[in-house]
C-alpha positions, 0 to 999 in steps of 0.5 A: 744267677750264679749258684753257690759253690757246693761245700767240700766234705771238709767244710761240711764235717767242720759245720757238723762238729760245730753244731755238737755243742748246741745239739747236746745242750738241746738233747733233753729238750728234743727228747721231751718235745719228741721232736728236734726242737726249732732252734736246732732245726734252724742251725741244721738248715743254716749249716745245709744239713738238709741238702746232703742229697737234694739235687744239685741243680736245686742247690743241693750237695748230692754227696755220697754215702761215706760223707753222709755217714760221717756227717751223721756220726758227728751230729750224733755225738751231740744228739742221736735223734737229731742225727737220725732226723738228718739221716732220714731226710737224706735217705728219703730225698735220695728215694724222691729222685725217682720222680720226674723232673718237673715234680722235683722242681716243685719240691725243691726249686723254692726250698732246697732244704725241703724235708722228705720222709720215707714210710711203708703202708700197713697191709689194710691200706688201700688205693683205687685207680681214678681218672688221672691218678689214684685215691688211697687211704691208709696208715703209715706207722714208724714215720720219722719227722712226720711233723716237721717234714714237707713231703712223704714218699709212701711206700707199697699201697696195695691197688684194689681192683674193682673185683676186690683182688690185688695184684699191684701196688703204688708208691706215692709222693704227697705233701704232708700238709694233706695228711693227719699225723697221729700221736703214737710215738711213746718210747724209752729211746730215740724219742726226739725223732718224731716218728709218729703215724701218718694217716691218709683219708681218700687222698688224690695222688696224680699219676706224675707223683706215683710209681706203680709196681708189682705188689711183690714189693711187700715181699721182696724186691724182684728184678722188675721192680729193681729195673722200675726204680733205676739205680737208686733202688737196687736192692742195696738202695734200702741198706744205704738208707738204713746205714745212714740212720744207723750212723746216728746209733754208732755216733751216740755211742762216740757221744757217750765216750765223749761225756765219759772222758770229760767226767774223768777230767773231774778227778772223782774218787772210786767208792770203797777203794783207795783211788782218789781218781778214777784214772788212778785205777788200772782197771778202769783205765783198761775198761775205757781203752777197751770201750774206746776200741770197740767204738772205733771198730763199730765206725770202721765197720760202717765205713767199710759198708759206705765205701762198698755201697758208694763203689756199687753206685759207680758200677753198672752191676749191682751187688749179689745177695751174698755181698749185700748179706755180708755188708749187712752183717758189718752193719749189725756187728757195728752196732753190737760193738757200740753197745758193748763199748757203751756198757764198759762206759756205764761200768766206768761211770757206775751208778751215777751214769743212770741219774736222769740228770746225767746225759750218758743214760740218754745216749745208752737208752738211744743206743739200746733202741736204735741198735735193735732196728728191724732191718739190722737185727743181729740174729736175722742178719746172721741167719740171712748171711748163712742162707746166702753163703749156701745160696738158699731161699732168703728169709728176709723181705724188702732186701732181695 
């Protein structure tokens, strides 16, 4: 049987753009359901959006970060939560490639669209070594797509020795059908991402579906762990996955710009002024231009990061800390510019922008929450960059 040809970047982008009206029409339903709704999930699968990093031998596309970035950006013009869902699957599937070939075959051979999530254990989670693998219990909050995905990569579960000491940890792959999902996702923004809590109770995982490492994973990525996790998990591995998730945040800013431009075509007057149409006002035109430039600038920052990380994947040498800190600053700055741009759009739209019937307020809430993700917190990124420039001790865990 001949495998279907892998679509090129232009075709994938056309597919993503074609989905925007459907995503926009279902954004409110997705937010209310706190998960991407089935109609949208089906359309995403049909368009191949859950195959972006699936291994090619199982029907996947295995596209680079720049292409992932642009696809998630386009989808998020319609719905940030949906774009985040696609991004999370792409990054998590990339991580799953660390598993042995026979495990990947189990995951994807019969389902190239199988969804994967990645989440980190809470400190009180515990694993014990048993014959053939480990048995573990624990909680894994902030688990995007946990109610709709097939597999989960659970990071950094501490292994408890018989004497109670902990010097090692394990990353495990489990079918989500074996875990319990606790409903904990009640938030003001990005509600449709289904970021619930995964709960494991004495689950067994065979040796073939786990990666054992030093417990320092919970503190930092040391060289030993980097070597164990191969080229996919250089210290920049998490940066790449986070970059694609953040593309949904810049994308939702572009979606807000799309809505604002459409509203300006309706020729509405400006209250308490002599202007019969908002576009008659030089001030509002300039505000729109500044907003457009800020959002465009945000995406340029993101492209720079994607290109740097794509180039690194082709290099035998990973990025130095100062370079990783520099590109994280670009990511954080992108989100700041996007926030500034959308604030100006709200000025153009006025109080009506905040009506619950106006989708602009959803873009604003999604942007406000998503742009404050812990791994791109602007003050901390700036602090880390200052430390890297002076070659001082890093303060941020999981990225060094």
